[in-house]
LOBAPA-677516 format. One record per residue (C-alpha): residue number from 1; x, y, z. Coordinates in Angstrom, 3 decimals, decimal comma, always signed. Layout:
# residues N
NODE  seq         u         v         w
NODE  NUM         X         Y         Z
...
# end
This chain:
# residues 351
NODE  seq         u         v         w
NODE    1    +0,000    +0,000    +0,000
NODE    2    +1,365    +3,395    -0,988
NODE    3    +2,356    +5,664    +1,872
NODE    4    +3,224    +9,318    +1,371
NODE    5    +6,076   +10,573    +3,532
NODE    6    +5,587   +14,333    +3,636
NODE    7    +8,830   +16,059    +4,602
NODE    8    +8,132   +19,560    +5,869
NODE    9    +5,162   +20,616    +7,998
NODE   10    +4,555   +24,174    +6,853
NODE   11    +1,456   +25,412    +5,040
NODE   12    +1,899   +23,130    +2,035
NODE   13    +3,161   +19,979    +3,750
NODE   14    +0,856   +20,027    +6,766
NODE   15    -2,217   +20,759    +4,660
NODE   16    -1,290   +17,975    +2,251
NODE   17    -0,742   +15,423    +5,019
NODE   18    -4,095   +16,356    +6,585
NODE   19    -5,919   +16,096    +3,268
NODE   20    -4,362   +12,714    +2,463
NODE   21    -5,316   +11,397    +5,906
NODE   22    -8,888   +12,630    +5,564
NODE   23    -9,114   +10,925    +2,153
NODE   24    -8,043    +7,593    +3,659
NODE   25    -4,622    +7,681    +1,990
NODE   26    -1,728    +6,579    +4,200
NODE   27    +0,555    +9,502    +5,043
NODE   28    +3,127   +10,444    +7,658
NODE   29    +4,278   +14,000    +8,279
NODE   30    +7,869   +14,912    +9,148
NODE   31    +7,951   +17,981   +11,399
NODE   32   +10,358   +19,596   +13,859
NODE   33   +10,567   +21,862   +16,883
NODE   34    +7,416   +23,260   +18,482
NODE   35    +5,419   +22,265   +15,428
NODE   36    +6,327   +18,612   +15,965
NODE   37    +5,570   +18,796   +19,703
NODE   38    +2,167   +20,335   +19,114
NODE   39    +1,078   +17,949   +16,336
NODE   40    +2,349   +14,939   +18,248
NODE   41    +0,446   +15,858   +21,417
NODE   42    -2,770   +17,368   +20,023
NODE   43    -3,001   +16,503   +16,337
NODE   44    -2,924   +19,001   +13,481
NODE   45    -5,451   +21,831   +13,693
NODE   46    -6,849   +22,856   +10,299
NODE   47    -8,847   +26,074   +10,310
NODE   48   -11,272   +26,362    +7,399
NODE   49   -13,904   +28,978    +6,459
NODE   50   -16,806   +27,136    +8,131
NODE   51   -15,128   +24,671   +10,470
NODE   52   -11,998   +23,981   +12,495
NODE   53   -11,000   +20,354   +12,698
NODE   54    -8,261   +18,392   +14,402
NODE   55    -6,661   +15,807   +12,147
NODE   56    -4,710   +12,974   +13,839
NODE   57    -1,969   +12,747   +11,230
NODE   58    +0,932   +10,422   +11,908
NODE   59    +4,014   +12,518   +12,643
NODE   60    +7,725   +11,914   +13,213
NODE   61   +10,596   +14,227   +14,019
NODE   62   +13,331   +12,662   +11,909
NODE   63   +14,000    +9,782    +9,508
NODE   64   +15,374    +7,823   +12,475
NODE   65   +11,787    +7,382   +13,671
NODE   66   +10,607    +5,925   +10,380
NODE   67   +11,257    +2,652    +8,580
NODE   68   +11,048    +3,364    +4,877
NODE   69    +9,378    +0,810    +2,595
NODE   70    +9,719    +0,082    -1,113
NODE   71    +6,193    +1,352    -1,822
NODE   72    +6,666    +4,716    -0,080
NODE   73    +6,492    +8,002    -1,985
NODE   74    +8,585   +10,873    -0,653
NODE   75    +7,101   +14,367    -0,765
NODE   76    +9,501   +17,274    -0,423
NODE   77    +7,442   +20,098    +1,091
NODE   78   +10,179   +22,279    +2,583
NODE   79   +11,123   +25,671    +1,182
NODE   80   +13,575   +25,602    -1,719
NODE   81   +16,468   +26,890    +0,382
NODE   82   +16,168   +23,811    +2,617
NODE   83   +15,852   +21,260    -0,175
NODE   84   +19,505   +20,327    -0,613
NODE   85   +20,012   +19,308    +3,013
NODE   86   +16,830   +17,233    +3,017
NODE   87   +17,612   +15,517    -0,286
NODE   88   +21,129   +14,593    +0,772
NODE   89   +19,788   +13,043    +3,987
NODE   90   +16,821   +11,093    +2,661
NODE   91   +18,443    +9,773    -0,519
NODE   92   +20,808    +7,424    +1,300
NODE   93   +18,527    +6,048    +4,006
NODE   94   +17,910    +2,280    +4,019
NODE   95   +14,633    +1,118    +2,472
NODE   96   +12,973    -2,270    +2,933
NODE   97   +12,288    -4,209    -0,268
NODE   98    +9,199    -6,399    -0,876
NODE   99   +10,807    -9,195    +1,179
NODE  100   +11,456    -6,946    +4,160
NODE  101   +15,203    -6,736    +3,525
NODE  102   +17,043    -3,403    +3,565
NODE  103   +18,450    -3,746    +0,061
NODE  104   +17,177    -0,401    -1,276
NODE  105   +17,937    +3,254    -0,640
NODE  106   +15,790    +6,347    -0,385
NODE  107   +17,058    +7,329    -3,830
NODE  108   +15,159    +4,324    -5,249
NODE  109   +11,832    +5,839    -4,195
NODE  110    +9,809    +8,321    -6,240
NODE  111    +9,908   +11,884    -4,927
NODE  112    +7,422   +14,703    -5,458
NODE  113    +8,936   +18,198    -5,285
NODE  114    +6,549   +20,979    -4,227
NODE  115    +8,979   +23,904    -4,294
NODE  116    +8,696   +27,296    -5,966
NODE  117   +11,394   +28,301    -8,424
NODE  118   +13,289   +26,165   -10,933
NODE  119   +16,118   +24,638    -8,901
NODE  120   +14,802   +21,766    -6,801
NODE  121   +14,134   +19,246    -9,560
NODE  122   +17,757   +19,370   -10,722
NODE  123   +18,940   +18,985    -7,132
NODE  124   +16,687   +15,955    -6,693
NODE  125   +17,659   +14,389   -10,015
NODE  126   +21,294   +14,188    -8,885
NODE  127   +20,212   +11,458    -6,466
NODE  128   +16,659   +10,317    -7,297
NODE  129   +15,824    +8,683   -10,633
NODE  130   +12,066    +9,301   -10,343
NODE  131   +11,458   +12,990    -9,760
NODE  132    +7,941   +14,421   -10,119
NODE  133    +7,693   +18,174   -10,002
NODE  134    +4,583   +19,796    -8,551
NODE  135    +3,698   +23,434    -9,080
NODE  136    +1,250   +24,217    -6,307
NODE  137    -1,154   +27,093    -5,861
NODE  138    -2,656   +27,222    -2,397
NODE  139    -3,879   +29,977    -0,098
NODE  140    -2,972   +28,114    +3,107
NODE  141    -0,957   +29,749    +5,889
NODE  142    +1,269   +28,430    +8,663
NODE  143    +1,974   +30,923   +11,421
NODE  144    +1,458   +28,979   +14,675
NODE  145    +2,836   +25,579   +15,782
NODE  146    +0,433   +22,717   +15,128
NODE  147    -1,984   +24,824   +13,088
NODE  148    -2,622   +25,680    +9,444
NODE  149    -5,267   +27,931    +7,947
NODE  150    -6,829   +26,565    +4,760
NODE  151    -9,293   +29,158    +3,407
NODE  152   -10,317   +27,124    +0,330
NODE  153   -12,817   +24,281    +0,556
NODE  154   -13,728   +21,684    -0,649
NODE  155   -10,976   +22,241    -3,215
NODE  156    -8,008   +23,270    -1,080
NODE  157    -5,484   +23,996    -3,826
NODE  158    -4,552   +23,647    -7,479
NODE  159    -1,482   +21,929    -8,877
NODE  160    +0,316   +20,951   -12,043
NODE  161    +2,249   +17,685   -11,836
NODE  162    +4,670   +15,973   -14,184
NODE  163    +7,761   +13,816   -14,169
NODE  164   +11,008   +15,714   -14,609
NODE  165   +12,456   +16,055   -17,157
NODE  166    +9,890   +14,083   -19,212
NODE  167    +6,337   +12,997   -18,435
NODE  168    +5,456    +9,334   -17,875
NODE  169    +2,405    +7,219   -17,064
NODE  170    +3,260    +6,838   -13,377
NODE  171    +2,483   +10,497   -12,713
NODE  172    -1,213    +9,759   -13,219
NODE  173    -1,400    +7,783    -9,959
NODE  174    -0,069   +10,755    -8,010
NODE  175    -2,492   +13,054    -9,798
NODE  176    -5,358   +10,721    -8,827
NODE  177    -4,319   +10,616    -5,160
NODE  178    -4,052   +14,396    -4,947
NODE  179    -7,446   +14,804    -6,606
NODE  180    -8,938   +12,401    -4,044
NODE  181    -7,309   +14,501    -1,331
NODE  182    -9,099   +17,664    -2,448
NODE  183    -6,753   +19,262    -4,976
NODE  184    -7,531   +20,326    -8,540
NODE  185    -4,560   +18,754   -10,334
NODE  186    -3,512   +18,842   -13,985
NODE  187    -1,077   +16,306   -15,437
NODE  188    +1,430   +18,115   -17,686
NODE  189    +4,219   +17,162   -20,061
NODE  190    +6,732   +19,924   -19,247
NODE  191    +6,626   +20,614   -15,525
NODE  192    +9,565   +23,016   -15,695
NODE  193    +7,555   +25,308   -17,972
NODE  194    +4,657   +25,330   -15,523
NODE  195    +7,008   +26,057   -12,647
NODE  196    +8,399   +28,941   -14,679
NODE  197    +4,861   +30,281   -15,066
NODE  198    +4,325   +30,009   -11,313
NODE  199    +7,642   +31,809   -10,762
NODE  200    +6,300   +34,828   -12,642
NODE  201    +3,607   +35,100    -9,992
NODE  202    +5,915   +34,362    -7,061
NODE  203    +8,539   +37,037    -7,856
NODE  204    +6,196   +39,607    -6,297
NODE  205    +5,798   +37,714    -2,999
NODE  206    +8,517   +39,775    -1,342
NODE  207    +6,732   +43,052    -2,027
NODE  208    +4,369   +42,203    +0,821
NODE  209    +7,307   +42,463    +3,211
NODE  210    +7,914   +46,098    +2,226
NODE  211    +6,029   +49,054    +3,675
NODE  212    +3,704   +50,285    +0,929
NODE  213    +0,201   +51,342    +0,059
NODE  214    -1,958   +48,993    -2,004
NODE  215    -1,518   +51,219    -5,057
NODE  216    +2,270   +51,357    -4,684
NODE  217    +2,437   +47,599    -4,295
NODE  218    +0,197   +46,999    -7,321
NODE  219    +2,397   +49,208    -9,529
NODE  220    +5,546   +47,484    -8,326
NODE  221    +4,024   +44,070    -9,051
NODE  222    +3,467   +45,001   -12,683
NODE  223    +7,039   +46,209   -13,092
NODE  224    +8,675   +43,249   -11,334
NODE  225    +6,621   +40,679   -13,278
NODE  226    +7,231   +42,449   -16,584
NODE  227   +10,981   +42,405   -15,959
NODE  228   +10,944   +38,727   -14,953
NODE  229    +8,897   +37,833   -18,035
NODE  230   +11,418   +39,560   -20,306
NODE  231   +14,345   +37,871   -18,563
NODE  232   +12,911   +34,353   -18,900
NODE  233   +12,229   +35,012   -22,588
NODE  234   +15,803   +36,228   -23,106
NODE  235   +17,124   +33,182   -21,259
NODE  236   +15,073   +30,788   -23,410
NODE  237   +13,060   +29,473   -20,468
NODE  238    +9,805   +28,018   -21,772
NODE  239    +6,564   +29,302   -20,244
NODE  240    +3,152   +27,954   -21,315
NODE  241    +1,345   +30,378   -23,623
NODE  242    -2,324   +31,298   -23,367
NODE  243    -3,407   +28,372   -25,546
NODE  244    -1,504   +25,877   -23,397
NODE  245    -2,986   +27,353   -20,231
NODE  246    -6,501   +27,100   -21,641
NODE  247    -5,897   +23,521   -22,797
NODE  248    -4,734   +22,623   -19,275
NODE  249    -7,941   +23,930   -17,752
NODE  250    -6,966   +27,503   -16,893
NODE  251    -4,240   +29,168   -14,887
NODE  252    -5,491   +27,948   -11,524
NODE  253    -5,927   +31,388    -9,992
NODE  254    -9,693   +30,918    -9,861
NODE  255    -9,386   +28,965    -6,612
NODE  256   -12,087   +30,105    -4,195
NODE  257   -10,662   +31,796    -1,115
NODE  258   -13,047   +32,608    +1,737
NODE  259   -12,591   +34,390    +5,072
NODE  260   -11,485   +32,332    +8,053
NODE  261   -12,443   +33,782   +11,467
NODE  262    -9,483   +35,477   +13,133
NODE  263    -7,226   +35,206   +10,070
NODE  264    -6,015   +37,905    +7,665
NODE  265    -6,144   +36,668    +4,071
NODE  266    -3,531   +37,429    +1,436
NODE  267    -0,365   +36,733    +3,414
NODE  268    +1,979   +35,000    +0,977
NODE  269    +4,688   +32,488    +1,819
NODE  270    +7,532   +35,021    +1,931
NODE  271    +5,607   +37,248    +4,354
NODE  272    +4,827   +34,205    +6,497
NODE  273    +8,527   +33,316    +6,688
NODE  274    +9,478   +36,835    +7,796
NODE  275    +6,641   +36,918   +10,336
NODE  276    +7,913   +33,656   +11,879
NODE  277   +11,563   +34,708   +11,730
NODE  278   +12,307   +31,824    +9,355
NODE  279   +14,697   +31,817    +6,399
NODE  280   +13,602   +33,508    +3,189
NODE  281   +13,139   +31,863    -0,224
NODE  282   +13,909   +35,096    -2,086
NODE  283   +17,126   +33,664    -3,567
NODE  284   +15,019   +31,080    -5,396
NODE  285   +12,319   +33,535    -6,519
NODE  286   +13,827   +36,890    -7,480
NODE  287   +17,244   +35,248    -7,273
NODE  288   +16,120   +32,732    -9,892
NODE  289   +15,370   +35,625   -12,237
NODE  290   +18,707   +37,267   -11,416
NODE  291   +20,538   +34,024   -12,201
NODE  292   +18,729   +33,660   -15,533
NODE  293   +19,497   +37,298   -16,371
NODE  294   +23,200   +36,950   -15,646
NODE  295   +23,489   +33,757   -17,679
NODE  296   +21,668   +35,429   -20,576
NODE  297   +23,723   +38,619   -20,149
NODE  298   +20,730   +40,859   -19,640
NODE  299   +19,745   +43,070   -16,719
NODE  300   +17,153   +42,469   -13,997
NODE  301   +17,589   +45,532   -11,745
NODE  302   +14,228   +45,385    -9,962
NODE  303   +14,427   +41,693    -9,151
NODE  304   +18,040   +42,088    -8,064
NODE  305   +17,173   +45,060    -5,870
NODE  306   +14,282   +43,210    -4,232
NODE  307   +16,512   +40,183    -3,632
NODE  308   +19,150   +42,361    -1,971
NODE  309   +16,644   +44,206    +0,220
NODE  310   +14,990   +41,034    +1,443
NODE  311   +18,285   +39,217    +1,813
NODE  312   +19,476   +41,879    +4,230
NODE  313   +16,147   +41,850    +6,077
NODE  314   +16,302   +38,070    +6,416
NODE  315   +19,849   +38,297    +7,750
NODE  316   +18,630   +40,669   +10,463
NODE  317   +15,518   +38,546   +11,174
NODE  318   +13,465   +41,685   +10,598
NODE  319    +9,682   +41,662   +10,790
NODE  320    +7,669   +42,689    +7,711
NODE  321    +7,125   +46,398    +7,100
NODE  322   +10,493   +47,838    +8,071
NODE  323   +11,675   +48,853    +4,578
NODE  324    +9,672   +51,402    +2,527
NODE  325    +8,877   +50,364    -1,033
NODE  326   +10,683   +53,473    -2,298
NODE  327   +13,920   +51,576    -1,544
NODE  328   +13,050   +49,233    -4,405
NODE  329   +13,793   +52,045    -6,847
NODE  330   +16,842   +53,410    -5,048
NODE  331   +19,307   +51,902    -7,509
NODE  332   +18,453   +54,550   -10,099
NODE  333   +15,722   +56,751   -11,539
NODE  334   +15,164   +54,385   -14,470
NODE  335   +13,596   +51,930   -12,033
NODE  336   +10,858   +54,265   -10,873
NODE  337    +7,275   +53,506   -11,968
NODE  338    +6,558   +55,011   -15,364
NODE  339    +3,700   +52,962   -16,755
NODE  340    +0,683   +51,032   -15,559
NODE  341    +0,658   +48,629   -18,511
NODE  342    +0,008   +45,094   -17,327
NODE  343    +2,512   +42,471   -18,539
NODE  344    -0,089   +39,728   -18,931
NODE  345    +0,709   +37,562   -15,911
NODE  346    -1,679   +37,933   -13,005
NODE  347    -0,417   +37,890    -9,432
NODE  348    -2,528   +36,039    -6,891
NODE  349    -2,680   +35,407    -3,162
NODE  350    -1,393   +31,852    -3,559
NODE  351    +1,718   +30,474    -1,914
# end
């Protein structure tokens, strides 16, 4: 029987483990610190628009507490900046074969990668032969130990899933399990392209950390996305066009998001990390654009400036709202807002 081992108990991983459990699909969550203590003692609290429920998900604190089996599926649900350490640990763990003998390794298991950006699949492929990328859109939040807020129901998130670097038939079983667990999932041929499309929405996540009015933030979003779009085109990074998006059932940003009592909607993953004092994923969002720009020998001044600002804020463990958005344009007058023309990629309140 397939068991999903969900590594990382933030908004994405904890919500996924809860949804799998509620769907009757075997899953174990790997958590740490106060989050682990809380889930282990009281279960996982999932706050939804109309109900709060406690889900008794199985949870462990490390791979030492788990005996891996040949029919397990690993799910990497950490932030991108933590992926390398997790992959290097889990790839070489012993795994029991069908006869109960430890003849296999973690690297023999399939792994689903739920990270933003374009880097994790290559990191995983160094060790794991069966890598399935997942581009996830979800409005869930993790701010308190043992608790996630999931403001979308009964569909809790949307996802695009495909084997990396080429699609195969096995991905359909993972699509089916995620659909049963409450996700709207599309099976795709080129998962890297879909992750690139998601990146164009995620490059604006860090703007929420800056001090700005809604109008200032909206203008900055247009400029940052437009720059990122131009950079990916110059770098030859494929992004699904409008026809491909329509053929795949839409861009996924139509997910219903409803109020949850006592929770402020619209807080994206980068803001959540700063609010908790956790590490920032900016190097794999805006930094991904900066890397592509440098390799293609083009400029990405806005994305580079935002990366630098948030990098320094993360170093200082600063809370959101300390840096005014005017600092985004401090590198030169050419960066200042000059147009309100939309670049054609919509931003959304999805992690």
